[in-house]
Structures are given as structure tokens and as C-alpha cells.
C-alpha positions as CSV (number, residue, x, y, z in Angstrom):
1,X,0.0,0.0,0.0
2,X,1.6,3.2,-1.2
3,X,1.7,5.9,1.5
4,X,0.3,3.7,4.2
5,X,2.2,3.4,7.5
6,X,3.5,-0.1,8.6
7,X,0.4,-0.6,10.8
8,X,-2.0,-0.3,7.9
9,X,-0.4,-3.0,5.8
10,X,-2.3,-6.3,5.8
11,X,-3.7,-5.7,9.3
12,X,-7.3,-5.4,8.3
13,X,-10.4,-6.0,10.4
14,X,-11.9,-9.4,9.8
15,X,-14.2,-11.9,11.4
16,X,-11.3,-13.5,13.4
17,X,-10.2,-10.2,15.1
18,X,-13.4,-8.1,15.3
19,X,-16.8,-8.8,16.9
20,X,-19.4,-6.0,17.3
21,X,-19.9,-5.1,20.9
22,X,-23.2,-6.2,22.3
23,X,-24.5,-7.1,25.8
24,X,-26.1,-10.2,24.2
25,X,-22.7,-11.8,24.3
26,X,-22.8,-11.6,28.1
27,X,-25.7,-14.1,28.6
28,X,-24.2,-16.5,26.1
29,X,-20.9,-16.7,28.0
30,X,-22.5,-16.9,31.4
31,X,-24.9,-19.7,30.4
32,X,-21.9,-21.6,29.1
33,X,-19.6,-21.0,32.0
34,X,-22.2,-21.0,34.9
35,X,-25.2,-22.9,33.6
36,X,-26.4,-24.2,36.9
37,X,-25.9,-20.9,38.9
38,X,-29.1,-19.0,39.8
39,X,-30.1,-16.2,37.4
40,X,-33.6,-14.9,38.2
41,X,-35.7,-15.2,41.3
42,X,-39.3,-14.2,41.6
43,X,-41.2,-15.7,44.5
44,X,-41.3,-19.5,44.0
45,X,-40.0,-19.1,40.5
46,X,-36.3,-19.9,40.3
47,X,-34.2,-20.1,37.1
48,X,-30.6,-21.0,36.4
49,X,-28.6,-19.2,33.7
50,X,-29.0,-22.2,31.4
51,X,-32.8,-21.9,31.8
52,X,-32.9,-18.2,31.3
53,X,-30.8,-18.4,28.2
54,X,-33.0,-21.1,26.8
55,X,-36.1,-19.0,27.5
56,X,-34.5,-16.0,25.8
57,X,-33.6,-18.1,22.7
58,X,-37.1,-19.4,22.5
59,X,-38.5,-15.8,22.6
60,X,-36.1,-14.7,19.9
61,X,-37.0,-17.7,17.7
62,X,-40.7,-17.3,18.2
63,X,-40.5,-13.6,17.2
64,X,-38.3,-14.5,14.2
65,X,-40.8,-17.1,13.0
66,X,-43.5,-14.5,13.1
67,X,-41.5,-12.2,10.9
68,X,-40.1,-9.9,13.5
69,X,-36.6,-8.8,12.8
70,X,-34.1,-5.9,12.3
71,X,-35.7,-2.5,12.7
72,X,-38.9,-3.8,14.2
73,X,-40.1,-2.5,17.6
74,X,-41.3,-4.9,20.2
75,X,-42.9,-3.2,23.2
76,X,-43.6,-4.5,26.7
77,X,-45.4,-3.0,29.7
78,X,-44.6,-4.9,32.8
79,X,-43.5,-4.8,36.4
80,X,-40.1,-6.1,37.4
81,X,-40.9,-9.7,36.6
82,X,-38.8,-12.4,34.8
83,X,-40.5,-11.8,31.5
84,X,-39.3,-8.2,31.4
85,X,-35.8,-9.4,32.2
86,X,-35.9,-12.0,29.4
87,X,-37.1,-9.3,26.9
88,X,-33.8,-7.5,27.3
89,X,-32.1,-10.4,25.6
90,X,-34.7,-12.3,23.6
91,X,-36.0,-9.3,21.6
92,X,-32.7,-8.0,20.4
93,X,-31.6,-11.6,19.7
94,X,-34.2,-11.6,17.1
95,X,-32.7,-8.4,15.7
96,X,-35.6,-6.3,16.9
97,X,-35.6,-3.3,19.2
98,X,-36.9,-3.5,22.8
99,X,-39.3,-0.8,23.9
100,X,-40.0,-1.1,27.7
101,X,-42.9,1.2,28.5
102,X,-43.3,3.2,31.8
103,X,-46.1,1.5,33.7
104,X,-47.3,4.7,35.2
105,X,-48.3,6.4,32.0
106,X,-51.8,7.1,31.0
107,X,-53.6,5.5,28.0
108,X,-53.1,8.4,25.5
109,X,-49.4,8.5,26.1
110,X,-49.0,4.7,25.8
111,X,-51.0,4.9,22.6
112,X,-48.7,7.7,21.4
113,X,-45.6,5.6,22.1
114,X,-47.0,2.5,20.3
115,X,-47.9,4.6,17.3
116,X,-44.6,6.6,17.3
117,X,-42.5,3.5,17.7
118,X,-44.5,1.6,15.1
119,X,-44.6,-1.3,17.5
120,X,-45.3,-4.7,15.9
121,X,-45.7,-6.7,19.1
122,X,-46.8,-5.7,22.6
123,X,-46.3,-7.9,25.7
124,X,-48.7,-7.1,28.5
125,X,-48.4,-7.8,32.2
126,X,-52.0,-8.4,33.6
127,X,-51.5,-5.7,36.2
128,X,-51.7,-3.1,33.4
129,X,-54.3,-4.7,31.1
130,X,-57.0,-2.2,31.7
131,X,-54.9,0.9,30.8
132,X,-53.4,-1.0,27.8
133,X,-56.9,-1.9,26.6
134,X,-57.8,1.8,26.5
135,X,-54.5,2.6,24.8
136,X,-55.0,0.0,22.1
137,X,-58.2,1.6,21.1
138,X,-56.2,4.7,20.1
139,X,-53.5,2.8,18.1
140,X,-53.6,3.3,14.4
141,X,-52.1,0.0,13.2
142,X,-52.3,-3.8,14.0
143,X,-50.3,-5.0,16.9
144,X,-49.7,-8.6,18.0
145,X,-50.7,-8.6,21.7
146,X,-49.2,-11.2,24.0
147,X,-50.5,-11.8,27.5
148,X,-48.0,-12.4,30.3
149,X,-49.5,-14.8,32.9
150,X,-48.4,-14.3,36.5
151,X,-49.8,-16.8,39.1
152,X,-48.9,-14.4,41.9
153,X,-51.1,-11.7,40.4
154,X,-54.7,-12.9,40.1
155,X,-56.5,-10.0,38.5
156,X,-56.4,-8.3,35.1
157,X,-57.9,-9.3,31.7
158,X,-56.3,-11.1,28.8
159,X,-56.1,-8.9,25.7
160,X,-54.1,-10.9,23.2
161,X,-54.3,-13.9,20.9
162,X,-51.9,-16.0,22.9
163,X,-49.9,-16.0,26.1
164,X,-46.2,-15.4,26.7
165,X,-45.6,-19.1,27.6
166,X,-47.4,-20.2,24.4
167,X,-45.2,-17.8,22.4
168,X,-42.1,-19.4,24.0
169,X,-43.4,-22.8,23.2
170,X,-43.3,-21.9,19.5
171,X,-39.6,-21.1,19.7
172,X,-36.6,-23.2,19.2
173,X,-34.5,-23.6,22.4
174,X,-31.4,-24.0,20.2
175,X,-32.2,-20.9,18.0
176,X,-29.0,-19.8,16.2
177,X,-29.3,-16.1,16.9
178,X,-26.4,-13.8,15.9
179,X,-24.9,-10.6,17.2
180,X,-25.8,-7.5,15.2
181,X,-23.8,-7.0,12.0
182,X,-23.1,-3.4,13.2
183,X,-22.8,-2.5,16.9
184,X,-24.4,0.9,16.0
185,X,-27.7,-1.0,15.4
186,X,-30.5,0.0,17.8
187,X,-31.0,-2.3,20.7
188,X,-33.7,-0.4,22.7
189,X,-36.0,2.6,22.6
190,X,-36.8,4.5,25.8
191,X,-39.2,7.4,26.0
192,X,-38.5,10.4,28.2
193,X,-41.0,11.4,30.8
194,X,-42.9,13.8,28.6
195,X,-43.8,16.2,31.3
196,X,-44.3,18.9,28.7
197,X,-45.8,17.7,25.4
198,X,-45.3,14.2,24.0
199,X,-42.3,12.2,25.2
200,X,-39.2,11.8,23.0
201,X,-38.0,8.4,21.9
202,X,-34.3,7.9,23.0
203,X,-32.5,5.3,20.9
204,X,-29.7,3.1,22.4
205,X,-27.2,1.1,20.4
206,X,-25.6,-2.3,21.2
207,X,-22.2,-0.7,21.7
208,X,-23.4,1.8,24.3
209,X,-25.5,-0.8,26.1
210,X,-22.5,-3.2,26.4
211,X,-20.1,-0.5,27.6
212,X,-22.4,1.0,30.2
213,X,-23.3,-2.4,31.6
214,X,-19.6,-3.1,32.1
215,X,-19.1,0.3,33.6
216,X,-21.9,-0.5,36.1
217,X,-19.8,-3.4,37.3
218,X,-16.4,-1.7,37.2
219,X,-17.3,1.6,38.7
220,X,-19.5,0.1,41.4
221,X,-16.9,-2.6,42.1
222,X,-19.6,-5.4,42.0
223,X,-18.1,-8.8,42.8
224,X,-19.0,-11.7,40.5
225,X,-22.2,-13.5,41.5
226,X,-23.7,-10.5,43.3
227,X,-27.4,-10.7,44.3
228,X,-29.2,-7.7,42.9
229,X,-32.7,-6.6,44.0
230,X,-34.9,-5.0,41.3
231,X,-36.3,-1.9,43.1
232,X,-35.4,0.2,40.1
233,X,-37.9,-0.2,37.3
234,X,-36.4,-2.2,34.4
235,X,-38.3,0.2,32.0
236,X,-36.3,3.1,33.3
237,X,-33.3,3.5,31.0
238,X,-33.4,-0.3,30.7
239,X,-32.9,-0.5,34.5
240,X,-29.7,1.6,34.1
241,X,-28.3,-1.3,31.9
242,X,-28.3,-3.7,34.9
243,X,-30.2,-6.5,33.2
244,X,-27.2,-6.8,30.9
245,X,-24.7,-6.1,33.7
246,X,-26.1,-8.9,35.8
247,X,-25.6,-11.3,32.9
248,X,-22.0,-10.3,32.7
249,X,-21.7,-10.6,36.5
250,X,-23.3,-14.1,36.4
251,X,-25.3,-12.8,39.4
252,X,-28.8,-13.2,40.6
253,X,-31.7,-10.8,39.7
254,X,-34.3,-10.8,42.5
255,X,-37.5,-9.6,40.9
256,X,-40.0,-7.5,42.9
257,X,-43.4,-6.4,41.7
258,X,-44.0,-3.7,44.3
259,X,-41.5,-1.3,45.8
260,X,-42.5,-1.2,49.5
261,X,-40.4,-1.3,52.6
262,X,-41.6,-4.7,54.0
263,X,-40.9,-6.8,50.8
264,X,-37.6,-5.0,50.3
265,X,-36.3,-5.8,53.8
266,X,-37.6,-9.4,53.5
267,X,-35.6,-9.8,50.3
268,X,-32.5,-8.3,52.0
269,X,-32.9,-11.0,54.7
270,X,-34.1,-14.0,52.8
271,X,-32.3,-13.7,49.5
272,X,-29.1,-12.1,51.0
273,X,-29.3,-9.2,48.6
274,X,-26.0,-7.5,48.1
275,X,-26.9,-4.6,45.8
276,X,-29.9,-2.6,44.7
277,X,-30.6,0.7,43.0
278,X,-33.2,3.4,43.6
279,X,-34.1,7.1,43.6
280,X,-33.5,9.0,46.8
281,X,-37.2,8.7,47.6
282,X,-36.7,4.9,47.9
283,X,-33.7,5.5,50.3
284,X,-35.9,7.8,52.3
285,X,-38.6,5.2,52.6
286,X,-36.2,2.6,53.8
287,X,-34.5,4.9,56.2
288,X,-37.8,5.8,57.9
289,X,-39.2,2.2,57.9
290,X,-40.2,0.6,61.2
291,X,-37.1,-0.7,63.0
292,X,-38.5,-4.2,63.4
293,X,-38.1,-4.7,59.6
294,X,-34.4,-3.9,59.6
295,X,-33.1,-7.3,60.6
296,X,-30.5,-8.0,57.9
297,X,-27.0,-8.8,59.0
298,X,-24.8,-8.5,56.0
299,X,-23.3,-5.7,53.9
300,X,-25.5,-4.1,51.3
301,X,-24.7,-1.5,48.7
302,X,-27.1,0.9,47.0
303,X,-26.7,3.1,43.9
304,X,-28.9,6.1,43.9
305,X,-29.5,8.8,41.3
306,X,-32.1,11.4,40.4
307,X,-32.1,14.6,42.4
308,X,-29.1,14.8,44.7
309,X,-30.0,12.7,47.8
310,X,-30.2,14.8,51.0
311,X,-27.1,14.4,53.1
312,X,-29.3,13.5,56.0
313,X,-30.8,10.5,54.1
314,X,-27.4,9.3,53.1
315,X,-26.2,9.4,56.7
316,X,-29.3,7.4,57.9
317,X,-28.7,4.7,55.3
318,X,-25.0,4.3,56.1
319,X,-25.8,4.3,59.8
320,X,-27.8,1.2,59.4
321,X,-25.2,-0.6,57.2
322,X,-26.1,0.3,53.6
323,X,-23.3,1.9,51.7
324,X,-24.5,4.6,49.3
325,X,-22.9,5.3,45.9
326,X,-24.3,8.4,44.1
327,X,-24.5,8.4,40.3
328,X,-26.0,10.8,37.8
329,X,-27.2,10.5,34.3
330,X,-30.1,10.8,32.0
331,X,-32.2,8.6,29.7
332,X,-30.1,10.0,26.9
333,X,-26.9,8.6,28.5
334,X,-28.1,5.0,29.2
335,X,-28.8,5.9,32.8
336,X,-25.8,6.5,35.1
337,X,-22.8,8.0,33.4
338,X,-21.3,10.0,36.2
339,X,-20.3,8.5,39.6
340,X,-19.1,9.8,42.9
341,X,-16.0,7.7,42.9
342,X,-15.0,7.2,46.5
343,X,-11.4,7.8,47.6
344,X,-9.6,6.0,50.5
345,X,-8.5,9.3,52.0
346,X,-12.1,10.1,52.6
347,X,-12.7,7.1,54.8
348,X,-11.8,9.1,57.9
349,X,-14.6,11.5,57.2
350,X,-17.7,11.1,59.4
351,X,-21.3,12.2,59.7
352,X,-22.4,15.2,57.6
353,X,-18.9,15.8,56.2
354,X,-18.8,12.3,54.8
355,X,-22.4,12.6,53.5
356,X,-21.7,15.9,51.8
357,X,-19.0,14.2,49.8
358,X,-21.3,11.4,48.9
359,X,-24.0,13.6,47.4
360,X,-21.8,15.1,44.8
361,X,-22.4,13.6,41.4
362,X,-18.7,13.0,40.8
363,X,-16.6,12.0,37.8
364,X,-17.3,10.4,34.5
365,X,-18.1,6.7,34.2
366,X,-15.4,4.5,32.7
367,X,-17.4,4.4,29.5
368,X,-18.0,8.2,29.2
369,X,-15.3,10.0,27.3
370,X,-16.0,13.6,28.3
371,X,-17.7,15.5,31.1
372,X,-17.7,19.3,31.5
373,X,-19.6,22.1,33.1
374,X,-19.7,25.0,30.7
375,X,-21.4,28.1,29.5
376,X,-24.4,26.9,27.5
377,X,-23.9,29.5,24.8
378,X,-20.1,29.5,24.3
379,X,-19.3,26.0,25.6
380,X,-16.4,27.5,27.5
381,X,-15.8,25.5,30.7
382,X,-16.6,27.4,33.9
383,X,-14.0,27.9,36.6
384,X,-13.5,24.8,38.8
385,X,-14.4,26.8,42.0
386,X,-17.4,24.8,43.2
387,X,-19.5,28.0,42.8
388,X,-19.9,29.1,39.2
389,X,-23.0,27.6,37.6
390,X,-22.9,26.1,34.1
391,X,-24.6,23.4,32.1
392,X,-23.4,19.8,32.3
393,X,-22.2,18.4,29.0
394,X,-21.3,14.9,28.1
395,X,-19.5,13.0,25.3
396,X,-18.8,9.4,24.4
397,X,-20.1,6.0,23.6
398,X,-22.8,6.0,26.2
399,X,-24.6,9.0,24.7
400,X,-27.8,8.0,22.8
401,X,-27.9,7.7,19.0
402,X,-30.5,10.4,19.0
403,X,-34.3,10.9,19.3
404,X,-36.4,8.7,17.1
405,X,-38.0,10.6,14.2
406,X,-37.2,13.9,15.8
407,X,-34.2,15.5,14.0
408,X,-34.8,19.0,15.4
409,X,-34.6,17.7,19.0
410,X,-31.6,15.6,18.2
411,X,-29.8,18.6,16.6
412,X,-30.6,20.7,19.6
413,X,-29.3,18.1,22.0
414,X,-25.9,17.8,20.2
415,X,-23.9,21.0,20.2
416,X,-20.2,21.4,19.3
417,X,-19.5,17.7,19.7
418,X,-21.2,17.5,23.1
419,X,-24.6,16.4,24.5
420,X,-26.3,19.2,26.4
421,X,-28.0,17.8,29.5
422,X,-30.1,20.7,30.4
423,X,-28.9,20.3,34.0
424,X,-27.0,23.0,35.9
425,X,-24.0,22.3,38.1
426,X,-20.6,23.3,39.4
427,X,-17.2,21.9,38.9
428,X,-15.1,21.5,42.1
429,X,-11.4,21.9,42.2
430,X,-10.8,18.2,42.5
431,X,-12.7,17.6,39.2
432,X,-15.9,16.4,40.8
433,X,-19.2,17.7,39.4
434,X,-22.1,18.7,41.7
435,X,-25.5,19.0,40.2
436,X,-27.4,22.0,41.4
437,X,-30.7,21.9,39.5
438,X,-32.5,21.5,36.2
439,X,-32.2,24.8,34.4
440,X,-36.0,25.2,34.8
441,X,-35.8,24.5,38.5
442,X,-33.4,27.4,39.4
443,X,-35.3,30.0,41.4
444,X,-34.4,33.6,40.6
445,X,-35.4,35.8,43.5
446,X,-34.5,39.5,43.4
447,X,-31.9,38.7,40.8
448,X,-30.3,36.1,43.0
449,X,-30.1,32.4,41.8
450,X,-31.4,30.0,44.4
451,X,-30.8,26.2,44.0
452,X,-33.9,24.3,45.0
453,X,-31.7,21.3,45.8
454,X,-29.7,23.3,48.4
455,X,-32.9,24.4,50.2
456,X,-34.3,20.8,50.0
457,X,-31.2,19.5,51.6
458,X,-31.7,21.7,54.7
459,X,-35.4,20.7,54.9
460,X,-34.5,17.0,55.0
461,X,-32.5,17.7,58.1
462,X,-35.6,18.8,60.0
463,X,-36.5,15.8,62.3
464,X,-40.2,15.9,61.3
465,X,-39.7,16.0,57.6
466,X,-40.2,12.9,55.5
467,X,-40.1,14.4,52.0
468,X,-39.5,17.9,50.6
469,X,-39.5,19.7,47.3
470,X,-38.9,23.4,46.5
471,X,-40.1,25.3,43.5
472,X,-40.6,28.9,42.4
473,X,-43.7,30.8,43.4
474,X,-44.4,34.0,41.4
475,X,-44.0,37.1,43.5
476,X,-44.8,40.7,42.5
477,X,-41.9,42.2,44.4
478,X,-39.1,39.6,44.0
479,X,-40.2,38.0,40.8
480,X,-40.0,34.5,42.4
481,X,-39.7,33.2,45.9
482,X,-39.0,29.7,47.1
483,X,-42.1,27.6,47.9
484,X,-41.6,24.4,49.9
485,X,-43.8,21.4,49.7
486,X,-43.4,19.2,52.7
487,X,-44.7,15.8,53.7
488,X,-44.2,15.1,57.4
489,X,-43.3,11.7,58.9
490,X,-46.3,9.8,60.3
491,X,-45.3,10.9,63.9
492,X,-43.9,14.3,62.8
493,X,-45.3,17.6,63.8
494,X,-44.3,21.1,62.5
495,X,-46.0,24.3,61.5
496,X,-45.1,26.6,58.6
497,X,-43.5,29.1,61.0
498,X,-41.4,26.4,62.5
499,X,-40.1,25.1,59.2
500,X,-39.3,28.6,58.0
501,X,-37.5,29.4,61.3
502,X,-35.5,26.2,61.0
503,X,-34.4,27.2,57.5
504,X,-33.5,30.7,58.6
505,X,-31.2,29.1,61.2
506,X,-29.4,27.0,58.6
507,X,-29.1,29.0,55.4
508,X,-28.7,32.4,53.9
509,X,-32.0,34.3,54.6
510,X,-32.7,35.1,50.9
511,X,-32.9,31.4,50.2
512,X,-35.4,30.6,52.9
513,X,-38.9,29.5,51.7
514,X,-41.5,32.2,52.0
515,X,-44.3,29.6,51.8
516,X,-44.6,26.0,53.1
517,X,-47.4,23.7,51.9
518,X,-48.0,20.4,53.7
519,X,-49.2,17.2,52.1
520,X,-48.1,14.2,49.9
521,X,-45.8,14.9,47.0
522,X,-46.7,13.8,43.4
523,X,-44.1,11.3,42.0
524,X,-43.2,9.5,38.9
525,X,-43.0,5.7,38.7
526,X,-39.3,5.9,39.5
527,X,-39.9,7.9,42.6
528,X,-38.9,11.3,41.3
529,X,-41.0,14.2,42.6
530,X,-43.0,15.8,39.8
531,X,-42.0,19.4,40.2
532,X,-44.0,20.6,37.2
533,X,-47.1,19.7,39.2
534,X,-45.8,21.5,42.2
535,X,-45.0,24.6,40.1
536,X,-48.6,24.6,38.9
537,X,-49.8,24.4,42.5
538,X,-47.4,27.2,43.6
539,X,-48.8,29.5,40.8
540,X,-52.3,28.7,41.8
541,X,-51.6,30.0,45.3
542,X,-51.7,33.5,43.9
């Protein structure tokens, strides 16, 4: 080759030295190496890795025989049950794209997703049959509906022409599936929350799914054969890529239909759970559960994300023996892509000082190539002073392909070679990012920026407060003032004046809420507090 350097001469990519990256390879290897090890647990149902792999191959084969293949969308709406776990492998093994639907959505939004995704098949958990039936009446094309049967859930109606088990029976247990020809092929489709307008369809590729799953293991330090409890919905960013991570780990996935304190603590005790994930609201629920439930006697680790967890909640979790790792990410980055990597020199820190370090979002995941806090207009990085606000930008293999059939939104998200998160944060001198707010959640009062997260962190330290959220309330004089929505503990008592006085004692006075509203807080299915609803309530206060 004229002009080529020595490393470009007869050193070409070929089948012998190149295989597309895909998380599907993880289950194949684990089923071969650890066939008799436990894979999935759900009540009395217990599967080995050989059994789970066979079920996934049957699913792939059955879909293939029905003409489902590359570029086809297969949707599923289900709780955290084995069928949803299997869908993460069986559907892409057929070459199709998995679309796991949020179980808390209403019928019109589910119908929008099925139409927008052009879904060919829909797998339905009986718990959600009523809402799905309403949605199907608004779908503009034919869909093959498959009913999942769950003996532990005795209500719900059948909507389809056959059951999931019947579909598996059609499949070949030795189905000769293959990895994608191109690792850039779509593997899953996840829809954003759609709090304003219709949700956007975020497309993941095989390469990103494989790399983020491996980063889950590496950056959390998960030992092989860990026992993972499914408190995080598998529909949420594909369970932060943990369905695939647990296959690589050859570990155990303990499925859980309902996220409540009693079954979670029972799983800790009976299944010897070692790891689980959840939003800060889940941690708060567990920290405030009755003491008689907390009878586990082994080390447990939790990965939490979403809004920065209040330092007080982190301290409560660690005081009872659950080590907290804080991560940050978005649907557009395969879930977690930034982690608060712990350093040995911090082990001597105690109490609130230790918790304050834990709640920082941290540094980039191993699979993320770039992370910066920058001016959203110029993309110039802000000073690493822990104070200057900027937008968080990301770059790398675990950033989405783009938004399905939405070129304008895709182009807006990608700027100057970076993904614009829409989140605001600061960069500390040690290179750790700290999230301050969504850009829309910053409160501007009298020209001063107030981070709702900082105010919430103080509110959570009040002994009577169970949950808290702070949003802007319109104000004729100040433009906006902080309005706190507070849910008290069952045995907690506090007045508006007492909450305001507590805040005045613990923060700059201009940040103190001028209004406190008591009552339950609206949440998404993943436990995130729905601030858009609270903003509407704050505006309605006049």
C-alpha cells in the first residue's frame, strides 16, 4: 500500500479479530460457564442461567418465526418480573428493538408511544391490562398482543391472541441467533417522561449498552455472582443497563413487583441481597421504615440517582449498614454515566462531612469520554471553583444515537460535539461535578439564583420532615420566591412558621422559603418528585 504506514499493511479488520460489541454476548458466555448458577428469582420461580438463556432463545426464535426482525419495535409493559428481564435479551436476539414502557403512563401517552414507535408486538403484564386496553383503542395499526401470565397476580384481563408461555413454546431452544452486524444498530427505545408535550424516543445502540453495563460493574466494584434486587424499574433507562450487567456478572436478579419497605427488607434478609438501585425517595422510605423490619445482618450497597440525595438521608442509610454510591445520568446517557468515585483518603470523614462528599455527582463513568460544566452558549468550561454555575455536557459511547423521528430535538441536544444535558451544576477543584438543578428549577429571586436542591437538603435535616421539594412561586416584588412542599413523617409535627424558622437558622436568609405547603408529593413511577405539578400548585396560590 503506497503511502500507508506499517500498521496499515495487511492488518485489516476481519471476522477473526473483530466482533461487534453487544450485551447479548454476556448471557451466552454466562450460560456456558455458569449454567447451573441462579439467574432470576421471583417468589417461588427460580431459574438457572441455562434456563434463562434457553427462554430468551425461545423468545427470539418465536418472534423470528412471526416475521419480527431488524428494525422492528417490540414493546412491553410490565412490572419487574422475569419476562421483562428476558425481553432485554430475547427481543434483540431476534434483531428487533426492545421498547419497555413506563407502567405509570396514561392511555393516551401509551398509545402515542405505540404509534410513534410503530410497534409490531406488545407484551402485557396483567396488572396493566386495563390501561393498555384503553391505549390499544387509540392505536392506528395492528399489533400482535401477547398476555403475560403471573400466578402471583390474580387480576387483570387477557387482551391478546396468545400467552407469553405459548409464544415461548413456538420457539426453538437452540435458536441460532447472531450478534448485530453493526454494533451501532439500535437495541432499545426508551421514552422520556414527557412532562411537557409528547415524550421523545431515545434510541440506544448495542455498543453503548455493552459498555455502560460493564461500567456499572467496574465503577461500582460489583463482585461476581452478586445478588441484585430489582427496586429500580427495568423500564427506566433499561434498568440503568443492569439487566445486561447482571448477565455479565453471572449474578442473581431478584425480581420485585411492588417497591415497598416490607418486601424489600424481606428480600434483604431471605435472598441475601448485596446490591440494589433506587431514587433518593426509595432510600428515604427505607431509612424511615419501622425498626423491626431492619433485621438483615450483611453488607448491602445501594446506587442512587435522580435529584441529589439529601445528606441526612445518606447518613441514615449508612448508619444502618447500607453503603451509598451516588451516580448521575439521563435517559439520553443510558442511565448512570457519572459516579461519585470514593477515595480511600475520605474514609476518615464522618457524619455530615462524609455525607456531603457522597452527594456530589462525581466524575465520568469509565465508558464516558468527556464531562464538563460549561457556559451553554459558548461551551467554555466554567472555573473549577465549586460555585460558578454552568450546564453539564457529556460526550462518548454512552450517549444516545438520538431521538427517534425527531431531527430537530436531536440537533438541539448535540452541540459542538457535546450532548447538552439541560442540568446545571458546578465543577469542584478536584474535578468532581455537583448537580445544582435542572435549568428550569433554578429560582431567581430579586436577581439572586437559588438552588432548590440546596434548600431541600436543609429541609430534609428537620426531624419531622419525610419528603420535601422546593419550586418557584411567582412574586410581585421579588419575581419569584422559594415555595416548599413538605410531607411530614407519620409521627412528625411542624408548622409553617417552625419550618421557616429552621431554614433561617441553617441557610442564607434570601434562600429561605416564604411559603410552606404540607401534604403528599406527586411522584413519577421511578420515585422522582414531579416538580412541574408543584410549580402549577405554587402558581395557583396567587
